[in-house]
C-alpha positions as CSV (number, residue, x, y, z in Angstrom):
1,X,-6.8,17.1,-35.1
2,X,-5.3,13.7,-34.8
3,X,-2.8,12.7,-37.4
4,X,-0.6,9.6,-37.7
5,X,2.8,11.3,-38.6
6,X,3.8,8.1,-40.6
7,X,1.6,8.9,-43.4
8,X,4.1,11.2,-44.8
9,X,6.4,8.3,-45.2
10,X,3.6,5.9,-46.4
11,X,3.2,8.6,-49.3
12,X,6.8,8.6,-50.3
13,X,7.2,4.8,-50.1
14,X,4.0,4.2,-52.4
15,X,5.1,6.8,-54.8
16,X,8.4,5.3,-55.3
17,X,6.9,1.8,-55.4
18,X,4.7,2.8,-58.4
19,X,7.6,4.7,-60.1
20,X,9.6,1.8,-60.2
21,X,7.4,-0.2,-62.0
22,X,8.3,1.8,-65.3
23,X,12.1,2.2,-64.3
24,X,13.0,-0.9,-66.5
25,X,15.4,-2.0,-63.9
26,X,13.4,-5.3,-63.3
27,X,11.0,-7.6,-65.0
28,X,7.3,-7.3,-63.9
29,X,5.1,-10.0,-62.4
30,X,1.5,-9.2,-61.9
31,X,0.2,-11.0,-58.7
32,X,-3.0,-11.5,-56.7
33,X,-3.1,-9.6,-53.4
34,X,-2.9,-12.6,-51.4
35,X,-0.7,-14.6,-53.9
36,X,2.7,-16.2,-53.9
37,X,4.6,-12.7,-54.2
38,X,7.4,-14.3,-52.0
39,X,8.2,-16.8,-54.8
40,X,8.0,-14.1,-57.4
41,X,10.4,-11.7,-55.5
42,X,12.9,-14.4,-54.9
43,X,13.4,-14.3,-58.7
44,X,13.9,-10.7,-58.8
45,X,10.4,-9.5,-60.2
46,X,9.0,-6.3,-59.5
47,X,5.5,-7.3,-58.4
48,X,2.5,-5.5,-59.5
49,X,-1.0,-5.9,-57.8
50,X,-4.0,-5.2,-60.0
51,X,-6.4,-5.4,-57.0
52,X,-4.4,-2.4,-55.4
53,X,-5.3,-0.6,-58.7
54,X,-9.0,-1.6,-58.4
55,X,-8.9,0.0,-54.8
56,X,-7.3,3.0,-56.2
57,X,-10.1,3.2,-58.9
58,X,-12.7,2.8,-56.1
59,X,-11.1,5.3,-53.7
60,X,-10.8,8.1,-56.6
61,X,-14.3,7.3,-57.7
62,X,-13.3,6.8,-61.1
63,X,-14.4,3.3,-61.3
64,X,-17.9,4.3,-62.5
65,X,-16.2,5.8,-65.7
66,X,-14.7,2.2,-66.5
67,X,-17.1,-0.3,-65.5
68,X,-19.3,0.1,-68.7
69,X,-16.3,-0.2,-70.9
70,X,-15.8,-4.0,-69.5
71,X,-19.4,-4.6,-69.6
72,X,-19.6,-3.8,-73.4
73,X,-16.9,-6.7,-73.7
74,X,-19.1,-9.1,-72.1
75,X,-18.1,-8.8,-68.5
76,X,-21.2,-8.6,-66.1
77,X,-21.9,-5.5,-64.0
78,X,-22.6,-8.0,-61.2
79,X,-19.1,-9.6,-61.2
80,X,-16.1,-8.0,-59.0
81,X,-16.1,-4.4,-59.6
82,X,-12.2,-4.6,-59.3
83,X,-12.3,-6.7,-62.2
84,X,-14.5,-4.7,-64.3
85,X,-13.1,-1.2,-63.3
86,X,-9.5,-2.4,-63.9
87,X,-10.3,-3.9,-67.3
88,X,-12.2,-0.8,-68.4
89,X,-9.4,1.3,-67.3
90,X,-7.1,-0.3,-69.5
91,X,-9.5,-0.3,-72.4
92,X,-10.1,3.5,-72.0
93,X,-6.2,3.8,-71.3
94,X,-6.9,6.0,-68.4
95,X,-5.8,5.3,-64.9
96,X,-4.8,7.3,-61.6
97,X,-1.3,5.8,-62.1
98,X,-0.9,8.4,-64.9
99,X,-2.2,11.5,-62.9
100,X,-0.8,10.5,-59.4
101,X,2.5,8.8,-60.2
102,X,3.4,9.8,-63.6
103,X,3.0,6.4,-65.1
104,X,2.3,5.8,-68.8
105,X,-0.5,3.5,-67.8
106,X,-0.9,-0.1,-66.7
107,X,2.7,-1.7,-66.1
108,X,3.4,-4.2,-69.0
109,X,3.7,-7.7,-67.4
110,X,6.4,-10.2,-68.2
111,X,4.4,-12.8,-66.2
112,X,1.1,-13.0,-64.4
113,X,0.5,-15.0,-61.3
114,X,-2.6,-15.6,-59.4
115,X,-4.0,-17.6,-56.5
116,X,-7.8,-18.3,-56.2
117,X,-7.8,-18.6,-52.4
118,X,-9.9,-15.4,-52.6
119,X,-12.2,-16.1,-55.5
120,X,-12.6,-17.7,-59.2
121,X,-12.9,-14.1,-60.7
122,X,-9.3,-13.4,-60.4
123,X,-8.4,-16.3,-62.7
124,X,-10.9,-14.9,-65.5
125,X,-9.5,-11.2,-64.7
126,X,-5.9,-12.2,-65.0
127,X,-6.5,-14.3,-68.0
128,X,-7.9,-11.2,-69.8
129,X,-4.5,-9.4,-69.5
130,X,-2.6,-12.5,-70.2
131,X,-4.3,-12.7,-73.5
132,X,-3.8,-8.9,-74.0
133,X,-0.1,-8.9,-73.5
134,X,0.7,-12.3,-74.8
135,X,2.5,-13.2,-71.6
136,X,2.7,-16.4,-69.6
137,X,0.2,-16.8,-66.7
138,X,0.3,-19.6,-63.9
139,X,-2.0,-20.0,-61.1
140,X,-2.6,-21.5,-57.6
141,X,-5.9,-23.3,-57.1
142,X,-6.1,-24.2,-53.4
143,X,-8.9,-26.2,-51.6
144,X,-11.5,-23.8,-50.4
145,X,-14.1,-23.3,-47.4
146,X,-12.2,-25.5,-45.1
147,X,-12.7,-25.8,-41.4
148,X,-9.3,-26.9,-40.7
149,X,-6.3,-26.7,-43.2
150,X,-4.6,-29.9,-43.0
151,X,-1.0,-31.4,-44.1
152,X,-2.6,-33.0,-47.1
153,X,-4.1,-29.5,-48.4
154,X,-0.8,-27.8,-47.6
155,X,1.2,-30.4,-49.7
156,X,-1.4,-30.0,-52.7
157,X,-0.8,-26.3,-52.7
158,X,3.2,-26.7,-52.2
159,X,3.1,-28.7,-55.3
160,X,1.4,-26.1,-57.4
161,X,3.8,-23.4,-56.1
162,X,6.7,-25.5,-57.3
163,X,5.3,-26.0,-60.4
164,X,5.5,-22.3,-61.0
165,X,9.5,-22.5,-60.9
166,X,10.3,-23.5,-64.7
167,X,8.1,-20.6,-65.8
168,X,9.5,-18.2,-63.4
169,X,13.1,-19.4,-64.3
170,X,12.3,-19.1,-68.1
171,X,10.9,-15.5,-67.8
172,X,13.2,-14.0,-65.2
173,X,16.4,-15.7,-66.7
174,X,17.4,-16.7,-63.2
175,X,17.6,-20.1,-61.6
176,X,15.7,-20.7,-58.4
177,X,17.6,-20.2,-55.3
178,X,16.2,-21.3,-52.1
179,X,18.3,-19.0,-50.0
180,X,16.8,-16.1,-51.9
181,X,13.4,-17.5,-51.3
182,X,13.9,-18.0,-47.6
183,X,15.2,-14.5,-47.0
184,X,12.2,-13.0,-48.7
185,X,9.8,-15.1,-46.5
186,X,11.9,-13.7,-43.7
187,X,11.2,-10.4,-44.5
188,X,7.5,-11.1,-45.2
189,X,7.1,-12.7,-41.9
190,X,8.9,-9.7,-39.8
191,X,6.7,-7.1,-41.8
192,X,3.4,-9.1,-41.3
193,X,4.0,-9.5,-37.5
194,X,4.6,-5.9,-37.4
195,X,1.4,-5.2,-39.1
196,X,-0.3,-7.6,-36.8
197,X,1.0,-5.6,-33.8
198,X,-0.1,-2.3,-35.5
199,X,-3.7,-3.6,-35.8
200,X,-3.6,-4.9,-32.2
201,X,-2.8,-1.5,-30.8
202,X,-6.5,-0.8,-31.3
203,X,-7.4,-3.1,-28.4
204,X,-6.5,-0.3,-26.4
205,X,-9.3,1.8,-24.8
206,X,-8.0,4.8,-26.7
207,X,-7.3,3.3,-30.1
208,X,-4.6,4.9,-32.1
209,X,-5.5,3.6,-35.5
210,X,-8.9,3.1,-37.1
211,X,-10.2,0.6,-39.6
212,X,-10.4,3.5,-42.1
213,X,-6.7,4.4,-41.3
214,X,-5.8,0.9,-41.6
215,X,-7.0,0.7,-45.3
216,X,-4.5,3.3,-46.2
217,X,-1.5,2.2,-44.2
218,X,-1.8,-1.5,-45.2
219,X,-0.4,-0.3,-48.5
220,X,3.1,-1.7,-48.1
221,X,2.0,-5.1,-46.6
222,X,0.1,-5.5,-50.0
223,X,2.6,-4.1,-52.5
224,X,5.8,-4.4,-50.7
225,X,5.5,-7.6,-48.9
226,X,8.9,-9.5,-48.7
227,X,10.9,-6.2,-48.8
228,X,12.9,-4.5,-46.2
229,X,10.9,-1.2,-47.1
230,X,7.7,-2.8,-45.7
231,X,9.5,-4.0,-42.6
232,X,11.2,-0.4,-42.0
233,X,7.7,1.2,-42.4
234,X,5.9,-1.0,-39.8
235,X,8.6,-0.5,-37.3
236,X,8.4,3.1,-37.6
237,X,4.3,3.2,-37.7
238,X,4.0,0.7,-34.6
239,X,6.7,3.0,-32.6
240,X,4.5,6.0,-33.3
241,X,1.3,4.3,-32.4
242,X,2.8,2.8,-29.2
243,X,4.1,6.2,-28.2
244,X,0.3,7.4,-28.8
245,X,-0.9,4.8,-26.5
246,X,1.3,6.0,-23.8
247,X,0.5,9.5,-24.2
248,X,-3.3,8.5,-24.4
249,X,-3.5,10.0,-27.9
250,X,-6.2,8.3,-30.4
251,X,-8.4,9.1,-33.2
252,X,-11.4,9.2,-31.0
253,X,-10.6,9.7,-27.5
254,X,-13.9,9.3,-26.0
255,X,-15.6,6.7,-27.9
256,X,-18.7,5.3,-26.5
257,X,-19.1,2.4,-28.8
258,X,-16.4,-0.1,-30.4
259,X,-17.3,-1.5,-33.9
260,X,-16.1,-4.4,-36.1
261,X,-16.4,-3.9,-39.8
262,X,-16.8,-7.2,-41.5
263,X,-16.1,-7.5,-45.4
264,X,-14.7,-5.1,-47.9
265,X,-14.3,-1.3,-47.7
266,X,-16.7,0.9,-49.7
267,X,-13.7,2.6,-51.3
268,X,-15.4,5.7,-52.4
269,X,-17.1,6.3,-49.2
270,X,-14.2,6.0,-46.7
271,X,-14.3,9.6,-45.5
272,X,-18.1,9.9,-45.3
273,X,-18.0,6.6,-43.1
274,X,-15.3,7.8,-41.1
275,X,-16.9,11.3,-40.2
276,X,-20.1,9.4,-39.5
277,X,-18.9,7.2,-37.0
278,X,-16.7,10.0,-35.3
279,X,-19.9,12.1,-35.2
280,X,-21.7,9.4,-33.4
281,X,-18.6,8.8,-30.7
282,X,-18.0,5.7,-32.4
283,X,-14.6,3.8,-33.0
284,X,-14.5,1.2,-35.9
285,X,-11.4,-0.5,-34.4
286,X,-11.1,-3.7,-36.1
287,X,-11.8,-5.5,-39.5
288,X,-11.4,-8.8,-41.2
289,X,-10.2,-6.9,-44.2
290,X,-7.1,-5.4,-42.6
291,X,-6.4,-8.6,-41.0
292,X,-6.2,-10.3,-44.5
293,X,-2.4,-9.6,-44.7
294,X,-1.4,-10.9,-41.2
295,X,0.5,-14.3,-42.1
296,X,1.9,-15.3,-38.8
297,X,2.5,-19.0,-40.1
298,X,5.5,-17.7,-42.3
299,X,8.7,-19.5,-41.4
300,X,11.7,-19.1,-43.4
301,X,13.1,-22.3,-42.0
302,X,10.0,-24.1,-43.9
303,X,9.3,-21.7,-46.6
304,X,7.2,-23.9,-48.8
305,X,4.8,-25.5,-46.2
306,X,4.7,-22.3,-44.2
307,X,3.7,-20.1,-47.2
308,X,1.3,-22.6,-48.5
309,X,-0.4,-22.8,-45.3
310,X,-0.5,-19.1,-44.6
311,X,-2.0,-18.5,-48.1
312,X,-4.6,-21.3,-47.5
313,X,-5.7,-20.5,-44.1
314,X,-6.9,-16.7,-44.8
315,X,-10.2,-15.9,-43.5
316,X,-11.9,-15.6,-46.9
317,X,-10.9,-19.0,-47.8
318,X,-12.3,-20.7,-44.9
319,X,-15.6,-22.5,-43.8
320,X,-18.5,-20.6,-41.9
321,X,-17.6,-22.5,-38.7
322,X,-14.0,-21.3,-39.1
323,X,-14.8,-17.8,-39.8
324,X,-17.3,-17.5,-36.8
325,X,-14.7,-18.7,-34.5
326,X,-12.2,-16.3,-35.8
327,X,-14.8,-13.4,-35.4
328,X,-15.7,-14.3,-31.8
329,X,-12.0,-14.3,-31.0
330,X,-11.7,-11.1,-32.5
331,X,-14.8,-9.6,-30.6
332,X,-13.1,-10.5,-27.3
333,X,-9.9,-9.4,-28.3
334,X,-10.9,-5.8,-29.3
335,X,-14.0,-5.6,-26.8
336,X,-16.6,-5.1,-29.7
337,X,-19.9,-3.7,-29.0
338,X,-21.3,-4.2,-32.5
339,X,-20.5,-5.6,-35.9
340,X,-21.5,-4.1,-39.3
341,X,-21.5,-6.4,-42.2
342,X,-20.9,-5.0,-45.5
343,X,-22.8,-7.0,-48.2
344,X,-20.7,-6.2,-51.2
345,X,-22.8,-6.6,-54.2
346,X,-20.1,-7.6,-56.7
347,X,-17.9,-9.4,-54.1
348,X,-20.0,-12.4,-53.3
349,X,-17.0,-14.4,-51.8
350,X,-16.2,-11.6,-49.5
351,X,-19.8,-11.0,-48.1
352,X,-20.6,-13.0,-44.9
353,X,-24.1,-12.2,-44.2
354,X,-25.9,-14.3,-46.7
355,X,-26.0,-17.6,-44.9
356,X,-27.3,-16.7,-41.6
357,X,-23.9,-15.8,-40.0
358,X,-24.9,-12.6,-38.3
359,X,-27.8,-14.5,-36.4
360,X,-25.8,-17.5,-35.5
361,X,-22.8,-15.3,-34.2
362,X,-25.1,-13.3,-32.1
363,X,-26.5,-16.2,-30.3
364,X,-22.9,-17.3,-29.5
365,X,-21.3,-13.8,-28.5
366,X,-24.2,-11.6,-27.8
367,X,-22.7,-8.9,-30.1
368,X,-25.5,-7.1,-32.3
369,X,-25.2,-6.7,-36.0
370,X,-26.1,-4.8,-38.8
371,X,-26.1,-5.5,-42.6
372,X,-25.6,-2.5,-45.0
373,X,-25.6,-3.0,-48.8
374,X,-23.1,-1.6,-51.1
375,X,-20.0,-2.4,-53.0
376,X,-16.1,-2.0,-53.2
377,X,-16.2,0.2,-56.3
378,X,-19.7,0.3,-57.9
379,X,-21.5,3.2,-56.1
380,X,-24.7,2.3,-57.9
381,X,-25.2,-0.4,-55.4
382,X,-24.9,2.1,-52.4
383,X,-27.5,4.4,-50.7
384,X,-25.8,7.0,-48.8
385,X,-29.0,8.4,-47.0
386,X,-30.4,4.8,-46.2
387,X,-27.1,3.5,-45.0
388,X,-26.6,6.5,-42.7
389,X,-30.1,6.1,-41.2
390,X,-29.6,2.5,-40.5
391,X,-26.1,2.8,-39.0
392,X,-27.2,5.7,-36.7
393,X,-30.3,3.7,-35.6
394,X,-28.1,0.7,-34.9
395,X,-25.6,2.8,-32.8
396,X,-28.6,4.3,-30.8
397,X,-29.8,0.9,-30.2
398,X,-26.4,-0.5,-28.8
399,X,-26.0,2.8,-26.6
400,X,-29.3,2.2,-25.0
401,X,-28.7,-1.4,-24.3
402,X,-25.4,-0.7,-22.9
403,X,-27.1,2.1,-20.7
404,X,-29.9,-0.4,-19.6
405,X,-27.2,-3.0,-18.8
406,X,-25.0,-0.7,-16.8
407,X,-27.8,1.5,-15.4
């Protein structure tokens, strides 16, 4: 059995991170996963990410126990299931953070910060908790759906970032320190470039890390971005994967088909999907999701503009035209034979099969596509039997087409 040995280190790091949230050593800032974590860390905050908790609720399949609690409070069962699961978990005073890491519950925030570069739902979600905990809330609302991110858009976001400073100073009790901010941005840049190299190892014919592995190993780049710990972890992981490439070790040594996964993971079915693709000699080697934490524009010498640009240029915040170009480039880089779009029913912003993109992209690239319906946490929107049938039929068609072309 192929195993990524660094997983043991990952478990230790993530456990220490969660336990630190109740150590009392630092004040706690809540932040969206693609939000201004660097600025918060420069003020000495320990940073907690509710979206990471939402993914944990999905992966442990406990989300379904909590979503109805949020629905009772008026939150629609058709909005982001991270939101409804997280709010419901809080209301029931139950969370895997208690059973897995020994916490007493949701970490109490001293400050809440969000960035709507992903979706507007995060603003409503975080406002619920700002009201519940009677704590300050600050937000970034960048321009969205852009073909290109110009200096004008960057300047607007920089201004919003800088408007956070007085609130951060008041809550943290520390004055803003530009050198500290630069140092955090530098560490973020180094970690994110290492993460990018980790993902690119799967451009190799024998890929050493799958999309499903990536959803696990992305933990530190989400919750520990801007720390030495994250940089050290990805240095270790990259070294291991590069060694595996040299030794021709991979998660599926004789893959016949290479697939790109577009959209959110179906957290409660990661193992099922991983086994399904392996049984069909198919390697899922790349995704939009894991690439969401590659911020290669970070520059500690220009921290304001570079972080504003990086957080505004992310895939989910771009136009259909820009997304199609990014996907086309990834198809070539990873030698993709087919793409699977996950049409997530409660994550409209991260579902890209609704406006004809699969058809247009196939015309440009020749890469065939399949759309499967599901959700990040709410498994009521997912049919396992139907999805398996659709995927296996899709893979058979790809293999037949490859055989006819090469035959």
